[in-house]
Structures are given as structure tokens and as C-alpha cells.
Backbone bond lengths (Angstrom), bond angles and torsions (degrees), N, CA, C in turn:
res aa  C-N    CA-C-N  psi(-1)  N-CA   C-N-CA  omega(-1)  CA-C   N-CA-C  phi
1 M - - - 1.419 - - 1.483 112.12 -
2 A 1.304 115.02 -34.12 1.460 121.26 179.71 1.494 110.68 -64.66
3 T 1.351 120.71 -34.66 1.390 122.95 178.17 1.481 112.51 -71.12
4 T 1.293 119.10 -33.00 1.448 121.87 177.24 1.529 111.48 -67.38
5 N 1.359 114.55 -42.05 1.436 119.32 175.66 1.515 111.56 -64.02
6 T 1.279 115.98 -38.00 1.479 120.83 -175.22 1.515 106.42 -70.66
7 G 1.306 118.47 -42.83 1.507 123.58 179.74 1.521 109.71 -64.07
8 T 1.342 117.55 -44.19 1.444 122.00 179.39 1.509 111.46 -64.99
9 T 1.349 114.77 -42.83 1.448 120.68 179.32 1.509 109.87 -63.92
10 A 1.320 118.10 -41.68 1.435 122.20 179.38 1.561 109.69 -62.71
11 R 1.305 115.88 -44.77 1.454 120.20 177.18 1.498 113.07 -59.38
12 K 1.355 112.13 -47.78 1.476 117.14 179.47 1.545 111.04 -62.04
13 T 1.307 113.67 -41.23 1.479 119.53 179.64 1.519 110.87 -61.90
14 A 1.337 116.20 -45.02 1.465 121.62 179.66 1.550 108.81 -65.62
15 A 1.362 117.51 -41.87 1.409 120.29 -179.84 1.517 111.49 -64.34
16 T 1.352 115.53 -39.40 1.458 121.66 178.10 1.517 110.70 -64.62
17 K 1.342 115.26 -42.06 1.439 119.77 178.63 1.533 111.89 -64.22
18 R 1.330 115.72 -43.32 1.453 119.93 177.29 1.538 111.03 -61.46
19 S 1.311 115.74 -44.69 1.447 122.07 177.59 1.534 112.07 -60.06
20 T 1.325 114.87 -44.47 1.472 121.24 176.52 1.527 111.75 -60.59
21 A 1.336 113.35 -45.43 1.468 118.40 179.78 1.518 111.43 -64.94
22 A 1.310 117.04 -40.78 1.439 121.87 179.28 1.577 110.07 -65.63
23 K 1.311 116.23 -39.24 1.475 120.05 178.20 1.532 109.43 -65.67
24 K 1.380 116.53 -42.32 1.426 119.96 -179.84 1.557 110.59 -63.84
25 A 1.333 116.63 -44.82 1.451 122.59 176.86 1.549 109.96 -58.59
26 A 1.333 117.13 -46.05 1.471 121.07 179.60 1.533 110.22 -61.54
27 Q 1.345 115.55 -40.07 1.463 118.88 178.52 1.481 112.38 -66.30
28 T 1.350 116.41 -40.21 1.483 122.57 175.79 1.536 110.33 -59.91
29 R 1.364 114.33 -50.91 1.502 117.42 178.69 1.523 110.96 -59.86
30 S 1.329 118.17 -42.45 1.475 119.56 178.05 1.529 111.62 -61.94
31 A 1.339 115.97 -41.21 1.520 120.05 178.98 1.523 108.91 -65.48
32 N 1.320 117.77 -41.53 1.464 121.24 179.72 1.562 110.46 -64.77
33 Q 1.290 116.38 -43.22 1.454 121.37 179.76 1.544 109.23 -65.27
34 A 1.297 117.60 -41.97 1.469 120.33 176.67 1.475 112.59 -62.34
35 A 1.339 116.30 -41.50 1.502 120.33 179.07 1.529 108.63 -65.66
36 A 1.343 116.61 -41.95 1.475 118.02 178.87 1.517 111.44 -64.23
37 A 1.350 115.56 -39.30 1.480 118.58 177.34 1.501 111.23 -63.01
38 R 1.346 118.39 -43.83 1.461 121.86 179.52 1.504 109.83 -62.56
39 K 1.338 116.54 -42.13 1.462 119.59 179.57 1.526 109.81 -63.38
40 T 1.362 118.28 -44.49 1.440 120.84 -178.43 1.545 110.08 -64.40
41 T 1.356 116.77 -40.16 1.433 120.35 178.47 1.510 112.26 -64.68
42 A 1.331 115.49 -41.13 1.504 118.68 179.81 1.501 109.17 -65.51
43 T 1.340 116.47 -43.75 1.469 120.25 178.93 1.526 111.62 -60.96
44 S 1.379 115.48 -45.57 1.454 117.48 176.16 1.483 114.42 -61.56
45 A 1.301 115.52 -40.60 1.494 118.99 179.61 1.521 109.42 -65.92
46 K 1.311 117.69 -37.69 1.501 121.56 -178.60 1.566 107.99 -66.93
47 K 1.321 115.83 -42.75 1.486 120.89 -178.48 1.532 106.70 -66.50
48 A 1.300 117.39 -45.36 1.458 118.99 -179.93 1.515 112.25 -60.93
49 A 1.315 116.85 -42.74 1.410 121.05 177.08 1.539 115.21 -61.64
50 T 1.298 113.38 -39.21 1.449 121.26 176.51 1.551 112.53 -64.34
51 A 1.398 110.83 -44.76 1.485 116.05 177.65 1.478 112.01 -63.31
52 E 1.367 116.07 -41.34 1.436 121.63 -178.56 1.517 110.90 -64.88
53 A 1.331 116.49 -39.04 1.493 120.47 178.44 1.490 110.81 -64.99
54 E 1.336 117.03 -42.80 1.442 120.98 177.03 1.526 112.26 -63.79
55 A 1.302 118.02 -39.69 1.468 121.00 179.59 1.493 110.84 -70.71
56 A 1.321 118.13 -27.06 1.433 123.86 -179.61 1.496 113.67 -69.60
57 K 1.356 114.54 -22.69 1.470 118.99 -177.14 1.537 107.59 -66.57
58 T 1.253 114.33 125.42 1.498 118.08 178.68 1.525 108.01 -96.39
59 R 1.296 112.20 173.98 1.468 118.12 -179.97 1.562 108.39 -62.89
60 V 1.282 117.63 -33.20 1.509 120.00 -178.56 1.494 108.21 -68.40
61 D 1.385 117.61 -39.18 1.477 120.26 177.24 1.529 108.79 -61.20
62 L 1.310 118.08 -43.85 1.496 121.53 179.68 1.500 112.38 -59.82
63 V 1.373 113.85 -44.20 1.468 118.95 -179.50 1.514 108.60 -63.95
64 Q 1.332 117.60 -42.69 1.459 121.77 -179.81 1.562 109.00 -63.20
65 E 1.316 117.39 -40.86 1.441 121.72 -179.88 1.508 111.23 -62.20
66 Y 1.308 117.35 -45.22 1.485 120.94 176.86 1.498 111.15 -64.99
67 A 1.256 121.19 -38.07 1.447 122.89 177.37 1.497 112.02 -63.06
68 E 1.385 114.40 -43.48 1.439 119.70 178.93 1.542 110.70 -64.32
69 R 1.307 117.01 -39.44 1.433 119.43 -179.88 1.508 110.79 -64.77
70 A 1.290 119.38 -41.76 1.456 123.80 177.95 1.511 110.18 -61.15
71 A 1.302 117.28 -42.45 1.450 121.51 177.10 1.469 112.92 -63.94
72 H 1.335 116.11 -41.94 1.488 120.08 178.55 1.523 111.16 -64.40
73 V 1.314 119.21 -36.32 1.440 122.15 178.86 1.527 110.09 -63.74
74 Q 1.327 114.49 -43.16 1.506 118.11 178.54 1.541 110.43 -61.89
75 V 1.334 114.35 -47.50 1.480 118.25 -175.70 1.572 106.08 -63.56
76 G 1.330 119.57 -46.63 1.389 122.79 -179.86 1.550 111.95 -58.39
77 A 1.260 118.10 -43.24 1.446 123.25 179.19 1.551 109.07 -62.64
78 A 1.262 117.82 -43.04 1.473 120.25 179.72 1.505 110.62 -65.05
79 L 1.314 117.58 -40.66 1.449 121.55 -179.15 1.534 111.75 -68.27
80 V 1.355 116.24 -38.92 1.475 119.73 177.49 1.514 109.52 -65.26
81 A 1.354 116.68 -42.56 1.475 119.50 179.16 1.540 109.82 -63.11
82 R 1.348 117.91 -41.24 1.482 118.56 178.40 1.493 111.16 -62.97
83 D 1.340 116.91 -42.88 1.453 119.06 -179.53 1.514 111.93 -64.05
84 A 1.378 117.83 -35.51 1.449 120.17 178.81 1.515 109.98 -67.24
85 V 1.264 118.90 -41.03 1.487 122.41 179.69 1.533 109.68 -63.12
86 T 1.348 113.40 -47.59 1.479 120.00 179.68 1.480 111.97 -57.20
87 E 1.339 113.77 -45.54 1.476 120.67 -177.70 1.539 107.79 -66.33
88 A 1.309 120.30 -39.73 1.434 124.06 -176.68 1.530 108.68 -66.73
89 V 1.279 117.87 -42.88 1.489 122.15 -178.14 1.526 108.25 -65.18
90 S 1.326 117.26 -45.55 1.420 120.19 -176.64 1.554 112.87 -70.35
91 S 1.323 119.21 -26.29 1.439 123.49 -179.76 1.494 113.40 -82.23
92 I 1.331 116.57 -19.81 1.493 117.01 -176.11 1.535 112.43 -95.77
93 R 1.282 119.63 -3.60 1.422 120.22 178.06 1.572 111.58 -63.99
94 G 1.301 115.04 128.90 1.466 117.65 175.28 1.554 111.46 87.87
95 L 1.322 120.41 8.05 1.429 123.02 179.52 1.554 112.79 -102.07
96 S 1.305 118.67 164.34 1.456 119.42 178.75 1.498 110.78 -76.63
97 R 1.309 117.13 164.01 1.496 121.01 -176.40 1.523 111.62 -61.82
98 D 1.299 118.77 -42.77 1.454 119.92 -179.62 1.523 112.80 -63.66
99 T 1.328 113.13 -43.83 1.462 118.53 177.54 1.554 110.21 -60.45
100 V 1.300 115.57 -44.14 1.438 121.58 -179.84 1.540 109.81 -61.50
101 E 1.360 117.21 -46.52 1.457 118.88 178.87 1.507 113.78 -60.50
102 K 1.364 115.25 -42.68 1.488 119.79 178.40 1.541 110.32 -61.23
103 E 1.352 112.88 -47.32 1.481 118.94 -178.58 1.568 109.30 -60.81
104 L 1.354 115.10 -43.73 1.517 117.43 178.81 1.533 111.44 -62.62
105 T 1.349 116.28 -39.27 1.450 118.37 178.68 1.552 110.36 -62.27
106 V 1.321 115.43 -46.62 1.473 119.11 -179.83 1.564 109.97 -60.45
107 R 1.283 112.10 -46.02 1.500 116.37 -177.52 1.535 111.81 -66.95
108 R 1.353 116.78 -35.22 1.433 119.10 178.40 1.492 111.28 -65.63
109 K 1.370 115.94 -41.19 1.510 120.20 176.38 1.513 110.67 -59.85
110 R 1.350 115.23 -45.98 1.481 119.60 178.47 1.498 111.72 -59.28
111 L 1.338 113.67 -46.17 1.471 118.75 -178.28 1.566 110.03 -62.79
112 E 1.319 116.57 -43.26 1.478 120.47 177.63 1.528 110.23 -58.23
113 A 1.350 114.06 -45.09 1.468 118.17 -179.26 1.542 110.21 -62.04
114 E 1.349 115.37 -41.09 1.485 119.62 179.28 1.521 109.04 -63.28
115 L 1.335 118.09 -45.30 1.451 120.86 -176.93 1.516 110.02 -64.59
116 K 1.384 116.99 -38.79 1.471 117.43 177.17 1.518 110.49 -63.02
117 R 1.360 116.13 -38.69 1.453 120.80 -179.90 1.554 108.55 -61.76
118 F 1.295 114.90 -44.99 1.498 118.37 -179.62 1.504 109.76 -66.52
119 E 1.333 117.46 -36.36 1.461 119.60 178.15 1.518 111.52 -63.20
120 R 1.361 114.01 -43.65 1.482 118.93 179.41 1.539 110.40 -61.58
121 R 1.303 114.22 -44.68 1.465 121.34 179.78 1.521 109.67 -60.25
122 G 1.301 115.29 -48.30 1.474 118.62 178.48 1.522 114.49 -61.78
123 S 1.327 114.20 -40.77 1.466 119.87 176.35 1.461 111.53 -64.19
124 T 1.307 120.61 -39.39 1.430 124.78 176.99 1.531 110.20 -61.07
125 E 1.321 115.71 -48.76 1.475 121.56 -179.00 1.549 109.48 -60.55
126 V 1.320 118.48 -47.48 1.427 122.18 179.21 1.514 112.87 -59.11
127 K 1.321 116.00 -42.56 1.479 120.19 177.93 1.483 111.43 -65.47
128 R 1.381 116.17 -40.20 1.443 120.45 178.13 1.524 111.43 -63.62
129 F 1.350 114.40 -41.23 1.487 119.21 177.87 1.511 110.79 -62.80
130 E 1.357 116.42 -45.45 1.438 119.05 -179.50 1.478 111.49 -63.16
131 R 1.361 117.21 -39.19 1.459 122.56 -178.37 1.575 107.64 -61.96
132 D 1.362 112.58 -50.81 1.494 117.01 -177.34 1.506 111.08 -61.68
133 A 1.354 117.26 -39.82 1.470 119.96 177.48 1.559 110.74 -61.29
134 K 1.323 116.00 -42.63 1.451 120.49 178.85 1.532 111.99 -62.87
135 K 1.392 113.72 -42.68 1.453 115.77 176.96 1.518 111.22 -63.22
136 A 1.298 116.97 -41.35 1.511 118.89 -179.99 1.523 109.63 -65.11
137 R 1.317 120.30 -40.22 1.442 121.50 178.28 1.542 110.84 -63.39
138 T 1.334 114.34 -43.25 1.490 118.83 -179.39 1.481 108.66 -63.73
139 R 1.363 117.60 -42.46 1.477 121.08 -178.49 1.512 111.44 -62.53
140 V 1.354 115.33 -41.70 1.483 119.81 179.48 1.495 110.12 -64.09
141 E 1.378 116.34 -45.66 1.453 120.74 179.28 1.503 111.29 -60.52
142 K 1.346 117.49 -39.56 1.445 122.20 -178.57 1.560 107.39 -68.09
143 D 1.311 117.57 -39.70 1.509 121.72 -178.98 1.520 107.85 -65.66
144 V 1.329 117.85 -42.65 1.458 119.90 -177.62 1.557 109.98 -68.36
145 K 1.317 116.07 -40.73 1.503 119.67 175.35 1.542 111.11 -61.63
146 S 1.297 115.93 -42.88 1.430 120.95 -177.91 1.559 108.63 -64.84
147 F 1.355 115.44 -44.74 1.480 120.73 179.58 1.511 107.96 -61.88
148 R 1.297 120.10 -45.35 1.452 122.20 -179.12 1.537 109.47 -61.85
149 S 1.323 117.54 -44.88 1.458 121.17 178.16 1.520 112.60 -60.44
150 D 1.332 114.08 -44.49 1.463 120.11 179.18 1.605 110.27 -62.78
151 A 1.306 113.63 -42.33 1.499 117.58 179.61 1.522 108.60 -63.04
152 T 1.299 117.43 -43.16 1.440 121.33 -179.68 1.509 111.69 -62.01
153 K 1.339 114.07 -44.90 1.477 118.75 179.46 1.539 110.80 -64.33
154 Q 1.312 117.37 -36.35 1.453 120.00 179.96 1.514 112.35 -74.24
155 L 1.350 115.68 -34.46 1.469 117.58 -179.76 1.568 113.85 -79.36
156 K 1.324 116.31 -22.96 1.469 120.04 -178.91 1.556 109.95 -59.83
157 P 1.329 119.31 -51.12 1.476 118.55 179.52 1.497 111.85 -63.05
158 I 1.312 118.97 -35.70 1.468 121.03 179.56 1.468 109.09 -67.05
159 T 1.279 118.66 -40.49 1.464 120.83 179.91 1.524 111.45 -66.54
160 S 1.317 114.97 -43.84 1.494 117.50 178.52 1.517 111.10 -66.25
161 Q 1.370 117.47 -33.92 1.435 120.77 176.97 1.560 110.63 -65.41
162 A 1.385 114.29 -40.93 1.447 118.34 178.04 1.496 111.30 -66.19
163 D 1.308 119.20 -37.91 1.465 123.53 176.80 1.557 107.88 -62.37
164 L 1.290 117.55 -44.84 1.492 121.89 179.10 1.511 111.09 -62.57
165 V 1.294 118.23 -43.84 1.456 121.90 -178.03 1.514 106.41 -66.28
166 T 1.313 119.58 -44.18 1.481 124.30 177.86 1.511 110.96 -57.42
167 A 1.376 115.93 -47.22 1.434 119.91 -179.99 1.563 112.63 -61.13
168 R 1.400 113.02 -42.05 1.437 116.65 -178.54 1.551 110.72 -69.87
169 L 1.305 117.31 -36.04 1.424 118.83 175.29 1.560 112.77 -63.47
170 D 1.335 115.83 -44.51 1.460 120.65 175.27 1.544 109.04 -57.81
171 N 1.320 117.80 -46.89 1.475 121.72 179.34 1.512 111.64 -60.11
172 L 1.285 116.46 -43.49 1.484 122.43 179.57 1.495 110.48 -64.23
173 L 1.405 117.66 -42.42 1.423 122.46 179.32 1.506 110.73 -65.66
174 Q 1.316 116.65 -41.07 1.459 121.56 179.46 1.514 109.69 -65.80
175 T 1.354 116.73 -40.66 1.490 120.27 179.80 1.508 107.48 -62.86
176 G 1.336 118.29 -42.59 1.441 122.22 179.71 1.510 111.22 -63.52
177 L 1.323 117.27 -43.71 1.483 120.47 178.84 1.534 111.04 -64.48
178 T 1.344 116.44 -42.42 1.446 119.59 178.80 1.517 110.72 -61.95
179 G 1.350 116.68 -44.84 1.442 122.46 178.84 1.555 109.73 -60.42
180 A 1.276 116.88 -43.73 1.424 120.68 179.95 1.537 113.01 -63.60
181 Q 1.362 111.05 -40.79 1.500 118.27 179.89 1.528 109.80 -63.93
182 K 1.382 115.77 -43.54 1.454 121.05 178.20 1.547 111.42 -61.65
183 A 1.340 114.73 -43.05 1.445 117.32 178.78 1.498 113.07 -64.74
184 A 1.352 115.26 -38.99 1.478 118.87 176.93 1.496 111.44 -64.97
185 T 1.335 117.70 -40.80 1.426 121.41 178.25 1.545 111.23 -64.88
186 T 1.285 117.21 -42.39 1.463 121.70 179.23 1.540 109.14 -62.40
187 V 1.337 117.31 -43.73 1.442 120.78 179.95 1.513 111.40 -63.63
188 Q 1.342 115.26 -39.63 1.507 118.62 -179.03 1.529 109.65 -71.45
189 E 1.314 119.73 -35.07 1.458 122.10 175.52 1.513 112.12 -63.14
190 R 1.310 114.88 -41.82 1.521 120.43 179.86 1.529 108.38 -69.00
191 I 1.294 117.03 -41.38 1.487 117.99 178.40 1.527 108.23 -64.18
192 A 1.318 119.23 -42.34 1.417 121.55 -178.96 1.531 112.22 -64.73
193 S 1.354 115.76 -37.92 1.507 120.73 -178.80 1.520 108.72 -72.16
194 V 1.283 120.55 -32.29 1.427 123.97 178.35 1.535 110.76 -73.16
195 A 1.287 116.27 -35.82 1.463 119.32 -175.55 1.433 112.85 -82.53
């Protein structure tokens, strides 16, 4: 009898262990799925917020951004030029005249190249800004023209309907007046024939 109880107990213990392991695995899967869902939701929310922020930028914001970038380029160029001059002055102390002249020539060429680069960059940004402004103006003009055309198209049937209603009312009024005139004439003829 003891062996039967031991076998039954062992089976029950194994079944309980399997059940516990299955429950733990299910719990782990559930936790992993929840974590994945939270991550997906957070990613989606982040993407939606980014898209909403981009969409919220108006043309004025874009113009302001371009203007700020152009100003930053100018300030950056001025600071780079200042740093180059400061570095040149500090590096030539204690050197011979020929060495200083050669160094100044090299640095002047570098500085000129840097200034040309900044000029090209500034020119590119100004052209881009002008191009974007022209596109925006063309887009607005096109929208206004389209709106005007749509309004005209929508008003045309209404105007023609109003003309039709007016004509029908005039016709109906004229019919009523003609009928009244005939009735009055008929009554007068009868009165005249009786008298």
C-alpha cells in the first residue's frame, strides 16, 4: 500500500510541478507580451507626437527657422574668423619677420577660403529661402484662385435656380392676373347682358 501511495504522490507531485512550470511560462509569456505592447504603444505615441509636431509647423515657423539659421551662420563665421586671428597672433610671437610673413600669408589664404565657404553657404541659404517663399506665394495664389473658381462654380447653379424661380413666380403671377382679368371681364359682360 505504501508503494501505491508513493507512486500516486510522485505522479501528483510531477503533475503539480508541470502545472506550476506551465503557469510560470504562461506568466512569463504574458509579461513579455505586455512589455512588447507597452513598447509598441510608446513607439507609436512617439511617432505620432513627432508627426503632429511636424504638421504643426506653419509657414511662418519655417520662415523664422530659415532666418535663424542664416543669422547663426553669420555669427559662426564671425567667431571662426576671430578665433583664427587670435590664434595667428598668438602663434607668431617670438618668430622672425620672414617666418611671420609666410605664416600670415598662409593664414590669410586659409581665412579667405573660409570666408568664401561661408559666403557660398549663406548664398545657398538665401536662395533656398527665396525659392521656398516663392513656392509658398505661388501655392497661396493657386489656393485663392481655386477657391474663387469653386465659389463661382457653386454660385452659378444657385443664381440660375434663383432666375428660374423668379421667372416661374412672374409667370404664375401673370397667369393669376390674366385669370382675374378674364373673370372680371366675364362678370362685366354678364352684368351688361342682364341690364
